[in-house]
N, C-alpha and C positions, 0 to 999 in steps of 0.2 A: 505493499499499498504505498502510495507516495505521500510525501509530508503535506502537501497540498491539501490532501484527502483528510489528515489526521486531524481532528476535531477535539479528541476526550482522551481519555487515560486508554494505555497500551494493556492488554491482558496477553500474559504469557502463560499458555495453558500446557501444562507438563505432562506428555501424554507417551514418554520415553520408556517407562518401567515393562519390564516381560511377564510382570505377576506371577513370579514362580512358587509363591505361598497358593496364589489362585489355582495352578494346575491346570490351565487351560490350553496350553500347548501354542499360546500365541500372545501378542501383546495385549495386555489386560485392557487397554481402552479399545481396543476391537471385539472384547466379550459382548455379544447381545444381551438384552435386558428388556422385554417388552416390545421386540422389533426393532430395537436399535441397538447400535454401539453406544458404550458408554460416552466415547468422544462427542457422538453426534447428540445425547442428551445434555451434556455439558454444555456444548457449543450452543443449543436451542436456548439454554437459559441464560447464558453470556450474552446473545444478542436481543435476548427480551428487556435485559436492562439499559437504564439511560445512562448517558455519560460516557461511553465506550466507544473509541475512534477504531481501533484494530485489534485483532488476535492473531498471536505469533504462536502456533502448533509446534512443540517441539517434540519431534517422532522418534523413533528406536532407529538408531545408527544403522545404516546399510538394509533397513528394510523399506518398500516403497508400498507396502499394503496400505499404511494408512492414508498417503495423499488419493490413492486410488478409492480408497472406501469415501471419502472426503471430497468427491469429485464435485458434487451437487452444492457445494459452499464453494467453488471455486472462485476467485476472484474477490472472496471476502475475508481471505485466510491468507498470511503467511506463514510458510514452512522451512522448518531448520532441523536437520539431525543433531541428537540430544550427545550425550557425553558418557563416560564411565561413571559418574556419579553424579547425583541429584544437584548439586551446586554446578557441575560441568555443565550440566542441561540447562539451568536457568543461565547461565552465562553466554551459551550459546543462543537462547532466547532474548536475551538482551543487547547481543549483538545485530541482532536483525531489528529493536522495537526501533520504532522512529524517535528520532532525535529530538523531536516537536514535542512530545508527549510529556507533560509534567508529572503525572503521575502513574506508575505502573502495579498491577495488579499480578501476583504470583498465584497460580490456581492448579491444583492435582485434578487431571481427568477423572481419578476414582473417586471423587467426590462429585458424581455428574449430575446429581439430583439437587445441588446447592442452590434455593431460590435466586431467583434475579435481584430480589429485595435486598438481600445480602451483599451481592457487588453494589448495589446503589448507597448501602448504609456506609461500605468501606471508602469508597470516594467522597460522601459527604462529610466523613469524620477526617479526612486529608484535607479538607479546605478548612480545617478550624485551624486558627492561630497557632504557630510551633509544633503541630503535628506532623510529623515527616514519617511515622511508621504506625501499622494499625493492623491488628489482627483480630478477625471473630472469634469467640470463643463461648464452652458451656461451662457452667458451674457443673463441678463432680457431686455425684451422690452417692458414690461408694465410698467407703472408708480405704483409703489408700496407706501403703505402708513401705517403708524403706528397708531393706534386707540386708544381711551380711551373708552373701553367697559361701565366703569358703570355711564352710562348718562340715564335718565328719559326717554329721547325723541329719545333714541338710541346712536350709536355711531357716536363718533366725531373725526376728523383726528389731529391725535397729532402731526405728523412730516411725513415729505416725503424725505427719503433718495434719494442721487444722485443715477440714473441707473449706472453710470460709475460704483460704489462701490458694486455693488449687482452682485451675482452670484446665478444661480440654480444648487445644488449641486446632482450630479449623483452617481452611482457606476459603475463598482469596485472601493473601495477606496484602496488603496495599502499602505501598512506599512512595514518599517524593524520589521522581526518577534520578536526581543526581545522587542522591543519599544512597539508592540500592546499587548503581553503578561504583560509586566509590567503596562500598564496605565490600563488594564483589572482587574487585581489584585487591583489596587490602588482604584478602584471605592467604594469599602466596607468601604472607610475611608472617600468620601467626604458627606458633609451635605446636608440638602434637597434642600436647594436653589443651591448649585452646581449642585446636580442631575439635578435640572431641565433644565439646558442649555445642559445636556449631551441629544441628539436626534440623534446620529448616533457615529459611531467610530471614525470620524476626530474629533467631539467634545470631544469624551472620551481621546482622544491623545493631544487634546490640552489644556484639563484640566490637563494634567501633565505637561504643560508648553513645548509642543514639537511644532515646527513650521510646519504648513500644506500647503505643495504648492499646486499652481491650474493649471491643464491643460487642455485643450479643450476638450470637452465631445462631444456628438452627438446628434442630433436631435431624431435617431433613438432608443435613450436609453430610451424612453418613460416608464413611471411606470403604469401598468396597476392595476387601483384601482377601478374604479368605471363601472358599467355596458355599460355607453357610451364609456369607453376605448378599451372594446373588438371589436367594429366597428373598430375603429382605428388601432388598433392591426391586425386586419384580413385584412386590407388594405396594411399595413406594410408587413405582410409576404408574402402577393402575390406579393407586389413590388421588394421583396427581391428575391424569386422564381424568378422573371422574369429576373433580373438580374443576378443571377446565373443558368443559366441550367446544369442540368446533363452532364456529361462527354459524355454519350452515342450519346447526341444530338448535342454536339459540340465536337468533338474529337480533333480539331485542336485549338490549341491557337493560334488565327491570332493577331500580333503585330501590333500596331498604333504609326504612326510617326507624330512627330509635329515641326514645326520650330520657332524658334523666332529672332526676330531682336530688337537689342536697341541701342538708339545714344545718346551720352552724350557730351555737348561741354566742353571744357576746361573752368573753372570758371574764371572770372574777379576777385576773391577775392584770393590774391597772398598767402595768409594763408590757403586756403581751402586744408585739406589734400587728398593726393591721395590715393584711396581703389580701388583695380583693381583684379578680380579672388580670393576674399577672402583675399588679402594679402595688407600690408601698404608699399607703396614707398614714403620715405619721401624725396627724391630728387625731386619730382615732384608735380606741381600745381594740385590739385584734380579737379574731374569734378562735374559739377552743377548738380543739381537734387533735388526731395522733399525728398530722402533718401540719401545715401552716393555717389550714383552716380556709384555705381559698375556695369559697362554695361554688363562687362562679366556673373556675376550673374544674373542680370535682364534678359539677353537672354534666359539662360537658364531656368528662371523660365516661361517666355513664351513660351518656347517651350513646356515645361509639359503640360501648359494648354492648348495648341492648341493640344497635342497629345491625352489627355483624355478628350477634348471636354468641360471643365468645367469656361470658360470665358477666359481673358487675364490678363495681368499685372494691367491694369487701374481698373479692375473689382475687383480684390482682394487687392490692395495696392496703391488706387488712393490718390490723394491730398486731398478726402473726408474722409481718414481714419488718422487722426490726430496721432494715436498711431503708425504709421508707418513712421513718421517724423523722417528723420535721422536715420533710422533703417540701420543696416551693410545688406549687400548684402548675407551673410552668413545667417542672422536669415533669409531673405526672402526665400532666396532659400529651406532652412528645414522648413519652413511653408507651400511654396508650394508643396513641397513632401509630406507633411503630408496631405494636401486638397488632393491630388493625391490619394494617398492610401485610405482616406477616400471616396472617390469617388469609391471605388471597383478596382482599378488598382495597379500595381507593376511596379516597374522602371527597364528596363533594362539599358541604359546607357545615358549619355548626352555627346555631342561632342560641344566645343565653339571656333570658332576662331575669332579673335578682329583684327582689322584692326587700325593701330596709330604709330605716330613715336614715342612718349613714352607711358607708361616708358618701359627700358630695361628688357625684360622678361625671355630671354632664360635660365638665369642661375636659375630662381625661377620656373622653368614651373612643375617640381615635387611638389615640396611645394606647390603650386597651386591646382595641381591635388588631393593633399590627403587632403588638407583644405575642398573644395568643395565636395570631394566624400563623406567625413563623413558629411556635412551638408545635403546631398540629400539621404545619403542610399544606395547609388547607384555609378557606376564607373563614373566619370567625367573627360574629358580629354580636356584640352585648349593650342591651339596654337596661334599662333600670326605671322602678317606679316604686310608689310609697302605697300602702293602703289604708289612707286615710285615716290613719290613727287607731285602726282596728288590728287585735290580735298581737303576738309577740313580736312581730315586725314592726308595728306600728309604735308598741312600748318602747322600742330599741334595744328589747332583748335578744333579738337573733336576726339572722337574715335567711332567707329562703330562696334558691336559684331553680331555675327550670330550663334545661335544654333540650333541643331536638337537634339531632345530626342525619344528615343523608349520607348513604354509603354507596358504592356498587361494586358488583364482584368484577374482577378483572380477568 
């Protein structure tokens, strides 16, 4: 692909592995699942993501079968043979990636069912100030132990790290292009002990002293490694096909509408800060709650969950989730929007009206709309009213927020 056509991130799709543990007798990426090769499944999801300008496919050296299998994508791909190691294969891909790309994503073809939304989240995170490297990862649910192997009677537990500090790393891993290139060039200068700690591109970048940020991954980004994984991949491919019917079967996009209501009392603590609709109102006492009490943002979250059918506010941000204690309404709305998109929906818009005597909102309406729209990645509009002195809202004892959200299935 010429530099003139390169207008987004470059993806290096590593498909050079022979899949010895899979035992298929062919390159792993050419194994078929649900009527398509793994590399085709991976490419379909890559091309469905926004912000990608080119894809460089790293193929098994000396093997022409992959280029032949991907003839239908010709003109959309750049091919290059891989090397004797994964790092060497990525370096081969870097040599063919466009110099005009400011960001490079490295992805394993073995994670063929990674949703396009994960690629988009990686690209978006790289746009954040100071972020030069980002990886998607999942929280670890099993207990993990470190073992001593040199024991006559077998392995002994050496230590058990806290699960809260552990993450299962996935791909695509995203990098500032210049940072990734420089880190790979530095590999030749590492000693043997340093090289042992280099297991993926994120560790290569960390060895160069660069901070690596972590964002939520996806359960669908499973890695096909052993024969049993193919059965799981077949089930996953079938489930994704059922939730993404062809246009000829569903010519109309039917929107889904959800409603959300959130109520918060005015705090008894006069020092509690008032946060509402993503804004700070320093002249008012804040609302009580597990997080910051932002009833407007919370109602918007609930409306999104209602529309997409994936639970409610308590399901995702309840008091049993200590990581959300004190969380801002803006953070919760951004996370709710991410969960809705991961479930296969896009957001049309969100409308919220709150009822209360305070704070005085009219002069800051547009500011609130902008803050919440940025958090949701979709238009959000907020209005305010009073209750003519009736009820707890009229007495200034609390605030009620009502929200409506429209989503549609991608």
